[in-house]
C-alpha positions in Angstrom: 18.8 -20.6 13.9 16.5 -17.6 13.9 16.1 -15.2 11.0 15.0 -11.7 10.9 11.5 -11.3 9.2 11.2 -8.6 6.7 8.6 -6.9 4.5 9.4 -5.5 1.2 7.1 -3.1 -0.6 7.5 -1.8 -4.2 5.2 0.8 -5.4 5.1 2.1 -8.9 2.9 5.1 -9.7 1.5 5.0 -13.2 0.3 8.6 -13.5 0.2 9.1 -17.4 -3.4 8.3 -17.5 -4.5 11.2 -15.5 -1.5 13.5 -15.7 -0.5 14.0 -19.3 3.0 15.3 -19.8 1.9 18.7 -21.3 3.2 22.1 -20.0 -0.2 23.4 -19.5 -1.2 20.5 -17.2 -1.8 21.1 -13.4 1.0 20.1 -11.2 0.9 16.5 -9.5 1.0 16.7 -5.6 1.6 13.5 -3.6 -0.2 13.0 -0.3 2.7 14.6 1.9 2.0 17.9 0.1 4.9 17.6 -2.0 4.8 19.1 -5.5 8.3 18.4 -6.3 7.9 14.7 -6.8 10.8 13.9 -4.4 8.6 13.0 -1.3 7.3 9.7 -0.5 5.3 8.3 2.3 4.1 4.8 3.0 2.1 3.2 6.0 2.2 -0.3 7.1 -0.9 -1.4 9.0 -0.8 -4.9 10.5 -4.1 -6.4 10.6 -3.2 -9.9 11.4 -4.5 -11.8 14.5 -1.1 -12.0 16.3 -1.7 -15.7 17.5 -2.5 -16.9 13.9 0.5 -14.9 12.5 2.7 -16.6 15.0 1.3 -19.9 14.2 2.0 -19.4 10.6 5.5 -18.3 11.1 6.0 -21.3 13.4 4.6 -23.9 11.1 5.4 -22.6 7.5 9.0 -22.1 7.9 10.8 -25.3 6.7 10.5 -25.8 2.9 12.4 -24.0 0.4 9.0 -22.5 -1.1 8.1 -21.5 2.5 11.4 -19.9 3.2 11.0 -17.9 -0.2 7.9 -16.5 0.6 5.7 -18.6 -1.7 2.2 -18.2 0.0 0.7 -21.4 -1.7 3.4 -23.4 0.2 1.9 -22.7 3.6 -1.3 -24.9 4.1 -2.5 -22.6 7.0 -3.2 -19.8 4.5 -5.9 -19.2 2.0 -5.3 -17.0 -1.0 -8.0 -14.7 -2.1 -8.4 -13.8 -5.6 -8.1 -10.1 -6.4 -11.6 -9.5 -7.5 -12.8 -11.0 -4.1 -10.2 -8.9 -2.2 -11.3 -5.8 -3.9 -14.7 -6.1 -2.4 -13.2 -5.4 1.0 -13.8 -1.9 1.8 -13.3 0.1 5.0 -15.9 2.7 5.6 -14.9 6.4 5.7 -14.4 8.0 9.1 -15.1 11.3 7.9 -17.0 12.7 4.8 -14.5 14.1 2.5 -13.6 14.0 -1.2 -10.4 12.0 -1.6 -10.6 11.3 -5.4 -8.8 14.0 -7.5 -8.1 16.1 -9.2 -8.8 18.6 -6.5 -7.7 22.1 -5.7 -6.6 21.3 -2.1 -5.2 18.0 -0.3 -7.7 16.4 2.0 -7.9 18.2 5.4 -7.1 21.5 3.6 -3.4 20.5 4.0 -1.1 23.2 2.3 0.9 22.1 -0.7 4.7 22.3 -0.3 6.4 24.3 -3.3 10.1 24.0 -3.9 
């Protein structure tokens, strides 16, 4: 019996440290140019080697832990600790400031105002 594979992403934005709740604070604008706070955007980029991924799906799909997504239960996968994973960086394709606060969004994209 086949099952539909799925991916769940939960994002929680902790903005209090750089955006205090104070009337004189500048507005917070999310990447899709939305200053209202109602917009949201997410991308999923699949960087898996397709043959390896298919092998993992075929071989690690039988025990209860494997069926519940426990990564340790699949001997084909190696878990990388967070400090090691954080060393992985993708070089920037263009030279542009992407760390705020900033006056404009990267690419000089306009900010949507409600």
